[in-house]
N, CA, C and O atoms as CSV, one atom per row, in Angstrom:
chain,resi,resn,atom,element,x,y,z
A,1,SER,N,N,72.396,-6.440,7.392
A,1,SER,CA,C,71.332,-6.682,8.248
A,1,SER,C,C,70.134,-5.841,7.877
A,1,SER,O,O,70.330,-4.947,7.054
A,2,GLY,N,N,68.892,-6.007,8.381
A,2,GLY,CA,C,67.796,-5.168,8.002
A,2,GLY,C,C,67.496,-4.216,9.116
A,2,GLY,O,O,66.323,-3.929,9.354
A,3,PHE,N,N,68.458,-3.718,9.801
A,3,PHE,CA,C,68.238,-2.658,10.862
A,3,PHE,C,C,67.973,-1.256,10.272
A,3,PHE,O,O,67.950,-1.036,9.061
A,4,ARG,N,N,67.785,-0.367,11.186
A,4,ARG,CA,C,67.480,0.870,10.840
A,4,ARG,C,C,68.519,1.575,9.998
A,4,ARG,O,O,68.118,2.244,9.045
A,5,GLY,N,N,69.797,1.494,10.249
A,5,GLY,CA,C,70.799,2.106,9.488
A,5,GLY,C,C,71.182,1.446,8.216
A,5,GLY,O,O,72.059,1.917,7.492
A,6,SER,N,N,70.561,0.407,7.950
A,6,SER,CA,C,70.821,-0.257,6.648
A,6,SER,C,C,70.895,0.464,5.381
A,6,SER,O,O,70.038,1.326,5.183
A,7,THR,N,N,71.682,0.272,4.594
A,7,THR,CA,C,71.767,0.973,3.170
A,7,THR,C,C,71.108,0.191,2.176
A,7,THR,O,O,70.808,0.747,1.120
A,8,ARG,N,N,70.856,-0.927,2.338
A,8,ARG,CA,C,70.397,-2.000,1.337
A,8,ARG,C,C,69.071,-1.383,0.682
A,8,ARG,O,O,68.250,-0.811,1.399
A,9,SER,N,N,68.915,-1.495,-0.491
A,9,SER,CA,C,67.509,-1.114,-1.122
A,9,SER,C,C,66.599,-2.479,-0.943
A,9,SER,O,O,67.064,-3.618,-0.895
A,10,PRO,N,N,65.374,-2.166,-0.866
A,10,PRO,CA,C,64.228,-3.123,-0.714
A,10,PRO,C,C,64.311,-4.137,-1.992
A,10,PRO,O,O,64.669,-3.755,-3.106
A,11,PRO,N,N,63.955,-5.406,-1.702
A,11,PRO,CA,C,64.042,-6.401,-2.701
A,11,PRO,C,C,63.170,-6.072,-3.944
A,11,PRO,O,O,62.007,-5.714,-3.757
A,12,GLN,N,N,63.629,-6.167,-5.102
A,12,GLN,CA,C,62.874,-5.858,-6.335
A,12,GLN,C,C,62.056,-7.012,-6.892
A,12,GLN,O,O,62.495,-8.158,-6.797
A,13,LYS,N,N,60.880,-6.760,-7.473
A,13,LYS,CA,C,60.123,-7.772,-8.063
A,13,LYS,C,C,60.862,-8.270,-9.379
A,13,LYS,O,O,61.510,-7.512,-10.101
A,14,PRO,N,N,60.709,-9.498,-9.588
A,14,PRO,CA,C,61.366,-9.892,-10.866
A,14,PRO,C,C,60.797,-9.310,-12.088
A,14,PRO,O,O,59.573,-9.212,-12.179
A,15,SER,N,N,61.470,-8.966,-12.916
A,15,SER,CA,C,60.975,-8.229,-14.053
A,15,SER,C,C,60.159,-9.179,-15.029
A,15,SER,O,O,60.620,-10.263,-15.385
A,16,VAL,N,N,58.864,-8.688,-15.458
A,16,VAL,CA,C,58.045,-9.480,-16.247
A,16,VAL,C,C,58.354,-8.991,-17.761
A,16,VAL,O,O,58.336,-7.789,-18.026
A,17,PRO,N,N,58.609,-9.867,-18.638
A,17,PRO,CA,C,58.807,-9.497,-19.982
A,17,PRO,C,C,57.619,-8.670,-20.449
A,17,PRO,O,O,56.461,-9.002,-20.193
A,18,LEU,N,N,57.963,-7.512,-21.188
A,18,LEU,CA,C,56.954,-6.672,-21.626
A,18,LEU,C,C,56.339,-7.321,-22.923
A,18,LEU,O,O,57.053,-7.667,-23.863
A,19,GLY,N,N,55.048,-7.457,-22.915
A,19,GLY,CA,C,54.294,-8.067,-23.923
A,19,GLY,C,C,52.941,-7.355,-24.007
A,19,GLY,O,O,52.727,-6.258,-23.490
A,20,ASP,N,N,52.144,-7.988,-24.624
A,20,ASP,CA,C,50.775,-7.581,-24.887
A,20,ASP,C,C,49.961,-7.541,-23.480
A,20,ASP,O,O,49.909,-8.593,-22.842
A,21,PRO,N,N,49.348,-6.424,-22.983
A,21,PRO,CA,C,48.696,-6.533,-21.758
A,21,PRO,C,C,47.466,-7.623,-21.971
A,21,PRO,O,O,47.098,-7.938,-23.102
A,22,PRO,N,N,46.890,-8.147,-20.816
A,22,PRO,CA,C,45.804,-9.055,-20.897
A,22,PRO,C,C,44.784,-8.626,-21.791
A,22,PRO,O,O,44.485,-7.433,-21.850
A,23,ARG,N,N,44.201,-9.514,-22.516
A,23,ARG,CA,C,43.105,-9.179,-23.457
A,23,ARG,C,C,41.891,-8.749,-22.787
A,23,ARG,O,O,41.405,-9.428,-21.883
A,24,THR,N,N,41.316,-7.535,-23.225
A,24,THR,CA,C,40.190,-7.134,-22.679
A,24,THR,C,C,39.068,-7.212,-23.795
A,24,THR,O,O,39.284,-6.765,-24.922
A,25,PRO,N,N,37.903,-7.778,-23.455
A,25,PRO,CA,C,36.864,-7.826,-24.519
A,25,PRO,C,C,36.427,-6.417,-24.970
A,25,PRO,O,O,36.481,-5.473,-24.182
A,26,PRO,N,N,36.026,-6.288,-26.147
A,26,PRO,CA,C,35.494,-5.034,-26.662
A,26,PRO,C,C,34.365,-4.548,-25.827
A,26,PRO,O,O,33.570,-5.349,-25.336
A,27,LEU,N,N,34.264,-3.250,-25.647
A,27,LEU,CA,C,33.215,-2.720,-24.832
A,27,LEU,C,C,31.808,-2.763,-25.249
A,27,LEU,O,O,30.922,-2.883,-24.402
A,28,ALA,N,N,31.544,-2.670,-26.521
A,28,ALA,CA,C,30.238,-2.710,-27.077
A,28,ALA,C,C,29.453,-3.834,-26.654
A,28,ALA,O,O,28.383,-3.585,-26.099
A,29,PRO,N,N,29.843,-5.182,-26.840
A,29,PRO,CA,C,29.123,-6.247,-26.388
A,29,PRO,C,C,28.829,-6.193,-24.905
A,29,PRO,O,O,27.691,-6.414,-24.492
A,30,VAL,N,N,29.869,-5.895,-24.068
A,30,VAL,CA,C,29.677,-5.815,-22.611
A,30,VAL,C,C,28.594,-4.879,-22.326
A,30,VAL,O,O,27.592,-5.206,-21.689
A,31,LEU,N,N,28.813,-3.636,-22.832
A,31,LEU,CA,C,27.721,-2.629,-22.565
A,31,LEU,C,C,26.410,-2.988,-23.026
A,31,LEU,O,O,25.445,-2.704,-22.317
A,32,GLN,N,N,26.252,-3.572,-24.118
A,32,GLN,CA,C,24.814,-4.102,-24.506
A,32,GLN,C,C,24.288,-5.123,-23.566
A,32,GLN,O,O,23.123,-5.130,-23.169
A,33,LEU,N,N,25.205,-5.993,-23.225
A,33,LEU,CA,C,24.719,-7.033,-21.999
A,33,LEU,C,C,24.212,-6.451,-20.834
A,33,LEU,O,O,23.147,-6.824,-20.341
A,34,LEU,N,N,25.047,-5.373,-20.259
A,34,LEU,CA,C,24.508,-4.729,-19.075
A,34,LEU,C,C,23.187,-3.905,-19.384
A,34,LEU,O,O,22.255,-3.917,-18.579
A,35,ARG,N,N,23.135,-3.225,-20.514
A,35,ARG,CA,C,21.938,-2.534,-20.895
A,35,ARG,C,C,20.724,-3.516,-20.787
A,35,ARG,O,O,19.731,-3.227,-20.119
A,36,ASN,N,N,20.858,-4.753,-21.513
A,36,ASN,CA,C,19.870,-5.764,-21.503
A,36,ASN,C,C,19.361,-6.030,-20.023
A,36,ASN,O,O,18.197,-5.959,-19.628
A,37,GLN,N,N,20.533,-6.360,-19.273
A,37,GLN,CA,C,20.116,-6.797,-17.877
A,37,GLN,C,C,19.506,-5.783,-17.063
A,37,GLN,O,O,18.702,-6.063,-16.174
A,38,LEU,N,N,19.890,-4.530,-17.360
A,38,LEU,CA,C,19.121,-3.349,-16.690
A,38,LEU,C,C,17.695,-3.262,-17.129
A,38,LEU,O,O,16.843,-3.049,-16.266
A,39,GLN,N,N,17.328,-3.410,-18.438
A,39,GLN,CA,C,16.122,-3.266,-18.989
A,39,GLN,C,C,15.312,-4.482,-18.308
A,39,GLN,O,O,14.168,-4.275,-17.903
A,40,GLU,N,N,15.858,-5.634,-18.196
A,40,GLU,CA,C,15.073,-6.762,-17.648
A,40,GLU,C,C,14.710,-6.414,-16.153
A,40,GLU,O,O,13.556,-6.485,-15.732
A,41,LYS,N,N,15.776,-6.038,-15.395
A,41,LYS,CA,C,15.427,-5.578,-14.031
A,41,LYS,C,C,14.419,-4.458,-13.986
A,41,LYS,O,O,13.518,-4.521,-13.150
A,42,ASP,N,N,14.498,-3.389,-14.855
A,42,ASP,CA,C,13.482,-2.397,-14.796
A,42,ASP,C,C,12.059,-2.959,-15.101
A,42,ASP,O,O,11.073,-2.545,-14.490
A,43,ALA,N,N,11.989,-3.894,-16.045
A,43,ALA,CA,C,10.604,-4.504,-16.353
A,43,ALA,C,C,10.211,-5.263,-15.091
A,43,ALA,O,O,9.100,-5.043,-14.610
A,44,LEU,N,N,11.083,-6.192,-14.482
A,44,LEU,CA,C,10.656,-6.795,-13.198
A,44,LEU,C,C,10.183,-5.867,-12.249
A,44,LEU,O,O,9.136,-6.134,-11.659
A,45,ILE,N,N,10.856,-4.694,-11.977
A,45,ILE,CA,C,10.444,-3.691,-10.991
A,45,ILE,C,C,9.054,-3.206,-11.351
A,45,ILE,O,O,8.158,-3.196,-10.508
A,46,ARG,N,N,8.884,-2.831,-12.521
A,46,ARG,CA,C,7.542,-2.297,-13.026
A,46,ARG,C,C,6.450,-3.205,-12.654
A,46,ARG,O,O,5.406,-2.860,-12.099
A,47,HIS,N,N,6.803,-4.486,-13.031
A,47,HIS,CA,C,5.783,-5.633,-12.834
A,47,HIS,C,C,5.580,-5.795,-11.339
A,47,HIS,O,O,4.411,-5.945,-10.985
A,48,LEU,N,N,6.467,-5.792,-10.454
A,48,LEU,CA,C,6.263,-5.846,-9.025
A,48,LEU,C,C,5.527,-4.678,-8.439
A,48,LEU,O,O,4.696,-4.821,-7.542
A,49,GLU,N,N,5.846,-3.516,-8.964
A,49,GLU,CA,C,5.153,-2.287,-8.493
A,49,GLU,C,C,3.626,-2.397,-8.743
A,49,GLU,O,O,2.791,-2.154,-7.871
A,50,ASN,N,N,3.321,-2.802,-10.067
A,50,ASN,CA,C,2.073,-2.903,-10.541
A,50,ASN,C,C,1.265,-4.015,-9.660
A,50,ASN,O,O,0.123,-3.839,-9.236
A,51,ASP,N,N,2.014,-5.133,-9.466
A,51,ASP,CA,C,1.333,-6.228,-8.591
A,51,ASP,C,C,1.137,-5.678,-7.160
A,51,ASP,O,O,0.135,-6.016,-6.531
A,52,TRP,N,N,1.977,-4.912,-6.665
A,52,TRP,CA,C,1.799,-4.437,-5.251
A,52,TRP,C,C,0.578,-3.302,-5.189
A,52,TRP,O,O,-0.158,-3.154,-4.214
A,53,GLU,N,N,0.513,-2.567,-6.366
A,53,GLU,CA,C,-0.561,-1.549,-6.397
A,53,GLU,C,C,-1.932,-2.178,-6.573
A,53,GLU,O,O,-2.915,-1.625,-6.078
A,54,ARG,N,N,-2.045,-3.375,-7.295
A,54,ARG,CA,C,-3.222,-4.198,-7.362
A,54,ARG,C,C,-3.596,-4.797,-6.033
A,54,ARG,O,O,-4.771,-4.768,-5.668
A,55,SER,N,N,-2.661,-5.333,-5.300
A,55,SER,CA,C,-2.783,-5.860,-4.083
A,55,SER,C,C,-3.155,-4.859,-3.032
A,55,SER,O,O,-3.983,-5.182,-2.180
A,56,ARG,N,N,-2.636,-3.728,-3.024
A,56,ARG,CA,C,-2.988,-2.555,-2.123
A,56,ARG,C,C,-4.505,-2.128,-2.346
A,56,ARG,O,O,-5.263,-1.877,-1.409
A,57,ALA,N,N,-4.847,-2.075,-3.621
A,57,ALA,CA,C,-6.322,-1.675,-3.923
A,57,ALA,C,C,-7.209,-2.759,-3.543
A,57,ALA,O,O,-8.340,-2.439,-3.174
A,58,GLN,N,N,-6.876,-4.039,-3.571
A,58,GLN,CA,C,-7.674,-5.124,-3.260
A,58,GLN,C,C,-7.886,-5.179,-1.764
A,58,GLN,O,O,-8.960,-5.505,-1.256
A,59,ARG,N,N,-6.695,-4.810,-1.021
A,59,ARG,CA,C,-6.835,-4.782,0.508
A,59,ARG,C,C,-7.723,-3.677,0.979
A,59,ARG,O,O,-8.448,-3.839,1.961
A,60,GLU,N,N,-7.687,-2.589,0.324
A,60,GLU,CA,C,-8.465,-1.449,0.797
A,60,GLU,C,C,-9.900,-1.710,0.377
A,60,GLU,O,O,-10.764,-1.202,1.091
A,61,ARG,N,N,-10.293,-2.435,-0.686
A,61,ARG,CA,C,-11.582,-2.692,-1.003
A,61,ARG,C,C,-12.243,-3.682,-0.029
A,61,ARG,O,O,-13.446,-3.656,0.230
A,62,GLU,N,N,-11.301,-4.620,0.529
A,62,GLU,CA,C,-11.733,-5.723,1.426
A,62,GLU,C,C,-12.013,-4.869,2.819
A,62,GLU,O,O,-12.990,-5.127,3.521
A,63,GLU,N,N,-11.154,-3.931,3.117
A,63,GLU,CA,C,-11.308,-3.103,4.515
A,63,GLU,C,C,-12.689,-2.468,4.389
A,63,GLU,O,O,-13.480,-2.628,5.318
A,64,ARG,N,N,-13.054,-1.739,3.286
A,64,ARG,CA,C,-14.178,-1.023,3.200
A,64,ARG,C,C,-15.403,-1.935,3.370
A,64,ARG,O,O,-16.382,-1.648,4.059
A,65,LEU,N,N,-15.246,-3.025,2.690
A,65,LEU,CA,C,-16.396,-4.122,2.814
A,65,LEU,C,C,-16.554,-4.491,4.277
A,65,LEU,O,O,-17.673,-4.518,4.788
A,66,LEU,N,N,-15.447,-4.777,4.964
A,66,LEU,CA,C,-15.524,-5.229,6.394
A,66,LEU,C,C,-16.131,-4.202,7.249
A,66,LEU,O,O,-16.997,-4.549,8.052
A,67,VAL,N,N,-15.769,-2.970,7.164
A,67,VAL,CA,C,-16.309,-1.807,7.853
A,67,VAL,C,C,-17.665,-1.665,7.630
A,67,VAL,O,O,-18.414,-1.548,8.600
A,68,THR,N,N,-18.127,-1.657,6.420
A,68,THR,CA,C,-19.657,-1.582,5.936
A,68,THR,C,C,-20.363,-2.718,6.568
A,68,THR,O,O,-21.469,-2.516,7.069
A,69,ALA,N,N,-19.817,-3.912,6.591
A,69,ALA,CA,C,-20.563,-5.156,7.180
A,69,ALA,C,C,-20.694,-4.923,8.558
A,69,ALA,O,O,-21.800,-5.133,9.057
A,70,TRP,N,N,-19.633,-4.467,9.373
A,70,TRP,CA,C,-19.871,-4.314,10.750
A,70,TRP,C,C,-20.751,-3.183,11.086
A,70,TRP,O,O,-21.490,-3.266,12.067
A,71,TYR,N,N,-20.724,-2.073,10.304
A,71,TYR,CA,C,-21.672,-1.026,10.489
A,71,TYR,C,C,-23.117,-1.574,10.344
A,71,TYR,O,O,-23.942,-1.392,11.240
A,72,ASN,N,N,-23.395,-2.205,9.275
A,72,ASN,CA,C,-24.721,-2.676,8.954
A,72,ASN,C,C,-25.219,-3.693,9.975
A,72,ASN,O,O,-26.401,-3.754,10.315
A,73,MET,N,N,-24.180,-4.552,10.484
A,73,MET,CA,C,-24.574,-5.602,11.585
A,73,MET,C,C,-24.934,-4.830,12.971
A,73,MET,O,O,-25.862,-5.175,13.702
A,74,GLY,N,N,-24.146,-3.836,13.201
A,74,GLY,CA,C,-24.235,-3.068,14.494
A,74,GLY,C,C,-25.719,-2.290,14.415
A,74,GLY,O,O,-26.462,-2.195,15.391
A,75,LEU,N,N,-25.994,-1.802,13.211
A,75,LEU,CA,C,-27.410,-1.041,13.016
A,75,LEU,C,C,-28.545,-2.115,13.245
A,75,LEU,O,O,-29.544,-1.903,13.932
A,76,ALA,N,N,-28.280,-3.235,12.617
A,76,ALA,CA,C,-29.404,-4.301,12.717
A,76,ALA,C,C,-29.584,-4.607,14.291
A,76,ALA,O,O,-30.695,-4.544,14.819
A,77,VAL,N,N,-28.562,-4.900,14.913
A,77,VAL,CA,C,-28.587,-5.298,16.383
A,77,VAL,C,C,-29.301,-4.214,17.206
A,77,VAL,O,O,-30.099,-4.482,18.104
A,78,GLN,N,N,-28.941,-2.909,16.817
A,78,GLN,CA,C,-29.535,-1.743,17.546
A,78,GLN,C,C,-31.062,-1.837,17.324
A,78,GLN,O,O,-31.859,-1.773,18.260
A,79,GLN,N,N,-31.417,-1.990,16.059
A,79,GLN,CA,C,-32.918,-1.989,15.716
A,79,GLN,C,C,-33.496,-3.316,16.346
A,79,GLN,O,O,-34.660,-3.261,16.742
A,80,GLN,N,N,-32.906,-4.328,16.460
A,80,GLN,CA,C,-33.595,-5.486,16.997
A,80,GLN,C,C,-33.798,-5.270,18.607
A,80,GLN,O,O,-34.768,-5.715,19.221
A,81,GLU,N,N,-32.809,-4.572,19.152
A,81,GLU,CA,C,-32.904,-4.288,20.608
A,81,GLU,C,C,-34.060,-3.356,20.865
A,81,GLU,O,O,-34.779,-3.519,21.850
A,82,ARG,N,N,-34.261,-2.334,19.958
A,82,ARG,CA,C,-35.360,-1.332,20.060
A,82,ARG,C,C,-36.768,-1.875,19.572
A,82,ARG,O,O,-37.819,-1.295,19.846
A,83,GLY,N,N,-36.693,-3.084,18.797
A,83,GLY,CA,C,-37.873,-3.586,18.321
A,83,GLY,C,C,-38.235,-2.767,17.079
A,83,GLY,O,O,-39.400,-2.841,16.690
A,84,THR,N,N,-37.450,-2.067,16.474
A,84,THR,CA,C,-37.930,-1.437,15.366
A,84,THR,C,C,-38.102,-2.231,14.084
A,84,THR,O,O,-37.153,-2.941,13.752
A,85,PRO,N,N,-39.054,-2.208,13.414
A,85,PRO,CA,C,-39.192,-3.091,12.150
A,85,PRO,C,C,-38.191,-2.696,11.176
A,85,PRO,O,O,-37.741,-1.555,11.080
A,86,SER,N,N,-37.860,-3.695,10.453
A,86,SER,CA,C,-36.667,-3.356,9.438
A,86,SER,C,C,-37.252,-3.019,8.149
A,86,SER,O,O,-38.160,-3.684,7.650
A,87,ARG,N,N,-36.750,-2.016,7.623
A,87,ARG,CA,C,-37.140,-1.538,6.154
A,87,ARG,C,C,-35.896,-0.812,5.572
A,87,ARG,O,O,-35.029,-0.311,6.288
A,88,GLY,N,N,-35.882,-0.796,4.278
A,88,GLY,CA,C,-34.815,-0.151,3.671
A,88,GLY,C,C,-33.693,-1.043,3.296
A,88,GLY,O,O,-33.879,-1.839,2.376
A,89,LEU,N,N,-32.585,-1.004,3.883
A,89,LEU,CA,C,-31.320,-1.766,3.518
A,89,LEU,C,C,-31.594,-3.209,3.677
A,89,LEU,O,O,-32.485,-3.584,4.438
A,90,PRO,N,N,-30.855,-4.057,2.980
A,90,PRO,CA,C,-31.052,-5.488,2.996
A,90,PRO,C,C,-31.029,-6.082,4.349
A,90,PRO,O,O,-31.794,-7.021,4.568
A,91,SER,N,N,-30.219,-5.636,5.317
A,91,SER,CA,C,-30.097,-6.295,6.643
A,91,SER,C,C,-30.905,-5.674,7.478
A,91,SER,O,O,-30.788,-5.947,8.673
A,92,GLY,N,N,-31.920,-4.690,7.050
A,92,GLY,CA,C,-32.750,-4.094,7.931
A,92,GLY,C,C,-32.099,-2.798,8.590
A,92,GLY,O,O,-32.690,-2.077,9.394
A,93,ALA,N,N,-30.855,-2.611,8.156
A,93,ALA,CA,C,-30.131,-1.388,8.687
A,93,ALA,C,C,-30.627,-0.200,7.844
A,93,ALA,O,O,-30.910,-0.300,6.650
A,94,GLN,N,N,-30.710,0.963,8.586
A,94,GLN,CA,C,-30.977,2.179,7.911
A,94,GLN,C,C,-29.770,3.138,8.044
A,94,GLN,O,O,-29.038,3.122,9.033
A,95,SER,N,N,-29.610,3.934,7.047
A,95,SER,CA,C,-28.515,4.848,7.138
A,95,SER,C,C,-28.749,5.806,8.212
A,95,SER,O,O,-29.828,5.871,8.800
A,96,PHE,N,N,-27.650,6.623,8.499
A,96,PHE,CA,C,-27.743,7.544,9.492
A,96,PHE,C,C,-28.773,8.687,9.086
A,96,PHE,O,O,-29.622,9.141,9.853
A,97,LEU,N,N,-28.584,9.064,7.840
A,97,LEU,CA,C,-29.639,10.028,7.332
A,97,LEU,C,C,-30.990,9.636,7.306
A,97,LEU,O,O,-31.860,10.475,7.539
A,98,ALA,N,N,-31.260,8.532,7.065
A,98,ALA,CA,C,-32.626,7.985,7.230
A,98,ALA,C,C,-33.118,8.069,8.642
A,98,ALA,O,O,-34.232,8.496,8.945
A,99,GLN,N,N,-32.240,7.646,9.464
A,99,GLN,CA,C,-32.696,7.735,10.967
A,99,GLN,C,C,-32.903,9.071,11.417
A,99,GLN,O,O,-33.828,9.281,12.200
A,100,GLN,N,N,-32.163,10.015,11.029
A,100,GLN,CA,C,-32.301,11.442,11.388
A,100,GLN,C,C,-33.623,12.021,10.739
A,100,GLN,O,O,-34.335,12.812,11.358
A,101,ARG,N,N,-33.936,11.550,9.363
A,101,ARG,CA,C,-35.284,12.107,8.804
A,101,ARG,C,C,-36.333,11.496,9.577
A,101,ARG,O,O,-37.307,12.202,9.839
A,102,LEU,N,N,-36.304,10.248,10.007
A,102,LEU,CA,C,-37.469,9.635,10.775
A,102,LEU,C,C,-37.635,10.414,12.053
A,102,LEU,O,O,-38.748,10.848,12.352
A,103,ALA,N,N,-36.627,10.605,12.793
A,103,ALA,CA,C,-36.584,11.384,14.052
A,103,ALA,C,C,-37.256,12.774,13.795
A,103,ALA,O,O,-38.150,13.140,14.559
A,104,THR,N,N,-36.881,13.525,12.800
A,104,THR,CA,C,-37.380,14.801,12.508
A,104,THR,C,C,-38.914,14.857,12.159
A,104,THR,O,O,-39.657,15.726,12.615
A,105,VAL,N,N,-39.329,13.848,11.305
A,105,VAL,CA,C,-40.659,13.615,11.027
A,105,VAL,C,C,-41.513,13.283,12.312
A,105,VAL,O,O,-42.676,13.674,12.415
A,106,ALA,N,N,-40.905,12.575,13.246
A,106,ALA,CA,C,-41.728,12.076,14.488
A,106,ALA,C,C,-41.802,13.431,15.384
A,106,ALA,O,O,-42.850,13.792,15.919
A,107,ARG,N,N,-40.718,14.059,15.477
A,107,ARG,CA,C,-40.679,15.231,16.246
A,107,ARG,C,C,-41.654,16.342,15.795
A,107,ARG,O,O,-42.227,16.996,16.667
A,108,ARG,N,N,-41.879,16.597,14.483
A,108,ARG,CA,C,-42.729,17.509,13.807
A,108,ARG,C,C,-44.171,17.052,14.031
A,108,ARG,O,O,-45.076,17.869,14.199
A,109,ALA,N,N,-44.370,15.712,14.031
A,109,ALA,CA,C,-45.582,15.074,14.255
A,109,ALA,C,C,-46.258,15.426,15.711
A,109,ALA,O,O,-47.455,15.664,15.873
A,110,ARG,N,N,-45.307,15.413,16.683
A,110,ARG,CA,C,-45.631,15.597,18.074
A,110,ARG,C,C,-45.889,17.169,18.331
A,110,ARG,O,O,-46.869,17.535,18.981
A,111,THR,N,N,-45.015,18.022,17.820
A,111,THR,CA,C,-45.231,19.300,17.938
A,111,THR,C,C,-45.483,20.211,16.738
A,111,THR,O,O,-44.560,20.304,15.929
A,112,PRO,N,N,-46.508,20.836,16.532
A,112,PRO,CA,C,-47.016,21.501,15.339
A,112,PRO,C,C,-45.991,22.678,15.070
A,112,PRO,O,O,-45.911,23.570,15.914
A,113,HIS,N,N,-45.303,22.716,14.075
A,113,HIS,CA,C,-44.374,23.719,13.588
A,113,HIS,C,C,-43.395,24.258,14.795
A,113,HIS,O,O,-43.249,25.453,15.052
A,114,GLY,N,N,-42.819,23.297,15.417
A,114,GLY,CA,C,-41.809,23.612,16.424
A,114,GLY,C,C,-42.352,24.251,17.716
A,114,GLY,O,O,-41.585,24.647,18.594
A,115,ARG,N,N,-43.725,24.345,17.817
A,115,ARG,CA,C,-44.265,24.872,19.057
A,115,ARG,C,C,-44.598,23.777,19.966
A,115,ARG,O,O,-44.994,22.686,19.555
A,116,PRO,N,N,-44.426,24.087,21.297
A,116,PRO,CA,C,-44.764,22.991,22.311
A,116,PRO,C,C,-46.211,22.753,22.253
A,116,PRO,O,O,-46.983,23.693,22.066
A,117,PRO,N,N,-46.650,21.463,22.414
A,117,PRO,CA,C,-47.970,21.058,22.445
A,117,PRO,C,C,-48.866,21.867,23.610
A,117,PRO,O,O,-48.380,22.097,24.717
A,118,PRO,N,N,-50.050,22.221,23.290
A,118,PRO,CA,C,-50.771,22.849,24.455
A,118,PRO,C,C,-51.098,21.815,25.574
A,118,PRO,O,O,-51.369,20.629,25.387
A,119,SER,N,N,-51.028,22.456,26.751
A,119,SER,CA,C,-51.314,21.611,27.968
A,119,SER,C,C,-52.678,21.757,28.469
A,119,SER,O,O,-53.044,21.123,29.459
């Protein structure tokens, strides 16, 4: 019986006649095939990385164009509300520096050399 005190040995596997081991292909062609597959995958990865980089650069250009368009549109609306005639940029918008220069010129025209006007 197969209880704890049993002295029988476990069943043995039937013996297989000793012969040639299963044939394994030579390693050189297998290695070359794997190297080729690796090179193809590396080329695909490089292509996808380049494609991603082009897409990222295009998206950044589009974002800059949108920001510029919103900025110019906002300036044009401000100038229309103030009734300021448009000059300079195509949509009538002036740059921040141009606005500051105009403000400085107007201030200097009102007060000679930074002194308050005489009363």
